[in-house]
C-alpha positions as CSV (number, residue, x, y, z in Angstrom):
1,M,122.1,109.8,108.6
2,P,122.9,107.2,107.0
3,S,120.1,105.7,105.1
4,R,117.4,103.7,106.9
5,I,113.7,102.6,106.6
6,L,111.6,104.8,108.7
7,R,108.2,103.7,109.9
8,F,105.5,106.0,110.5
9,S,106.2,106.9,114.0
10,E,109.7,107.8,113.7
11,I,109.2,110.3,111.1
12,L,108.7,113.2,113.8
13,K,111.4,112.4,115.9
14,A,113.8,111.6,113.2
15,T,113.2,115.3,111.4
16,N,114.4,116.6,114.3
17,E,117.3,114.2,115.6
18,H,118.7,114.4,111.6
19,P,118.7,117.5,110.1
20,A,119.6,115.8,106.7
21,I,116.3,113.9,106.3
22,R,115.4,117.1,104.9
23,Q,116.9,117.1,102.0
24,G,114.8,114.3,101.3
25,C,112.5,111.0,101.7
26,I,112.3,108.0,99.2
27,V,108.6,107.2,100.2
28,D,107.3,103.1,99.2
29,T,104.6,101.8,97.7
30,S,102.8,101.1,101.0
31,I,102.3,104.8,102.7
32,L,101.9,106.6,99.2
33,F,99.2,103.6,99.1
34,A,97.9,104.6,102.6
35,A,97.8,108.0,102.0
36,T,95.5,108.1,98.7
37,Y,92.9,105.9,99.4
38,D,90.1,106.4,102.1
39,L,89.5,103.1,103.4
40,D,93.0,101.9,104.1
41,E,93.8,101.6,108.0
42,F,96.4,103.5,107.8
43,N,95.3,106.5,106.0
44,S,94.7,109.2,108.9
45,V,98.9,108.3,109.6
46,A,100.0,108.6,106.3
47,V,98.2,111.6,105.5
48,D,99.3,113.2,108.5
49,V,102.9,112.3,107.6
50,F,102.6,113.6,104.2
51,D,101.6,117.1,105.7
52,Y,104.0,116.9,107.8
53,L,107.0,116.7,105.4
54,G,105.2,119.3,103.4
55,E,105.1,121.4,105.9
56,L,108.7,121.5,106.2
57,E,109.1,121.6,103.0
58,I,111.4,118.0,102.3
59,P,111.0,116.0,99.3
60,L,109.6,112.8,98.9
61,L,111.0,111.0,96.1
62,T,110.2,107.8,94.0
63,N,111.5,105.5,91.9
64,V,109.7,103.6,88.6
65,N,109.4,100.5,90.4
66,I,107.5,101.7,93.5
67,R,105.1,103.7,90.8
68,A,104.2,100.5,88.9
69,E,103.4,98.9,91.9
70,F,101.4,101.6,93.7
71,I,99.4,101.6,89.8
72,D,98.9,97.4,90.4
73,L,97.7,98.0,93.7
74,H,95.0,100.4,92.8
75,R,94.1,98.5,90.0
76,R,93.7,95.9,92.3
77,V,91.4,97.3,94.7
78,M,89.5,100.2,92.0
79,I,88.4,96.4,89.8
80,P,86.3,95.0,92.7
81,E,85.0,98.2,93.3
82,G,84.0,98.5,90.0
83,L,82.3,95.1,90.7
84,G,80.5,95.5,93.7
85,S,79.2,98.9,91.9
86,M,77.9,97.0,89.2
87,F,76.6,94.4,91.7
88,S,74.7,96.6,94.0
89,E,72.8,98.9,90.9
90,S,72.2,95.9,88.6
91,G,72.4,92.3,90.1
92,K,68.8,91.7,89.3
93,K,69.4,91.5,86.1
94,L,72.5,90.1,85.7
95,D,72.6,86.7,83.7
96,P,72.5,83.9,86.9
97,P,76.3,83.1,86.6
98,L,77.3,86.5,86.6
99,Y,74.8,87.7,89.0
100,T,77.0,84.5,91.4
101,K,80.4,86.1,90.4
102,L,79.5,89.0,91.5
103,Q,77.6,88.4,94.9
104,S,80.5,86.7,95.7
105,V,82.9,89.8,94.7
106,S,80.1,92.2,96.6
107,A,80.4,90.4,99.7
108,E,83.6,89.9,100.5
109,L,84.6,94.3,99.5
110,I,81.0,94.6,102.2
111,E,83.2,92.3,104.7
112,S,86.9,94.1,104.0
113,R,85.1,97.4,104.6
114,R,83.6,96.2,107.7
115,T,86.9,95.0,108.9
116,G,88.7,98.4,107.8
117,R,91.1,96.9,105.0
118,P,90.9,97.4,101.5
119,Y,89.5,94.4,99.3
120,K,92.3,94.0,97.0
121,F,92.0,91.4,93.9
122,N,94.8,89.0,93.5
123,D,96.2,88.7,89.7
124,L,93.2,87.2,87.8
125,P,93.6,84.0,87.0
126,K,94.7,83.4,83.1
127,A,92.5,81.9,80.7
128,R,91.5,78.4,80.3
129,P,92.2,77.3,77.2
130,E,89.1,75.9,75.4
131,G,89.2,73.0,74.2
């Protein structure tokens, strides 16, 4: 089977129709993230795909770029989750400007959970020069 990108829904069919796929699959950042982050909307599908490929003993491969993207994606999700926890535990004890910022992050985090999508920080803005 020539190399190509498969959707989650195509994996089952492809493993039956193309035995060469059993030599290994390169997995991308999106499916790795979905499989490791419970709140991702595709988590259960991604876990099922990994379970299925594991049962067939199909090797899963990545590269350093995928690894770096995966780590960065988790960082962008973990930071707001940590800040949301900090707000819920200590909100009233915080200085007003910090309270306001964390209240905003917490509200966005709650909304993202309600809609079933992970809340990810974009890269943080660069510090403004003092002056």
